[in-house]
N, C-alpha and C positions, 0 to 999 in steps of 0.2 A: 430442573433444567440440566441438560448434559453439558459436558465440558465444551463441546463444539458449539452448541447453541449459545453458551455464555460468551465465548470468544467472539462470535459473530455479532452478538448484541453490543458488546463493548467496542468492537471495531466500527460498527455502525454509528454509535454515539460519538466516537472520536472523529469519524469522517464528517459528520454533520457539524460538529463543533468547529473544525478547522476548514470546512468546505474544500477538502482534498480527498481524493478517492483512489484506491488501488485498482488497477486494471491489469490485463495480461495480453501478450501478443498471441494471435491465433496460430502463428507458424512455429514459434519457438517457446512460447509460454513464459517469456520473461516478464516479471512484474514491473509495473511502472506506476507513477503517481500523476494523476490529472487534477486540475483545479476545478472549481465549481462551474466555471464558464466553458469547460471543455475546450480550452485553448491548446490542447495537445499534450504531448508527453512533457512533463516537467523534468523528470529524471528517471533513470532506471533504478530500481530498488534492489538491494541485496542484504542478506543476513551475514553479519560479521561474527564468525564463531569465536574469535578471540575476545571481542568486546561483549559478546552476547547481546547484541542489539542490531537494529536495522540501520542501514546507511544508504546514502544516495550517491551514485556514480558521479564523479567530476567530469565535466566536458572539457 
C-alpha cells in the first residue's frame, strides 16, 4: 500500500470514528470540517507549522 493510500485509509477510519469529515471550498479550496449530519461548516481547518498539527479557526 502506498503512502497516499495509507493516509486516506487512516483518515477515513478517523472520520467514521468521530463522524466528522473534511471538505473544501470550490472557489478557494479552503478545507473545513463537517459533521455527520451535514449541518454545515463547523470550522475552517488549517495546518499550524509551529505546532506541527491541525487547528480550527476561532470565530
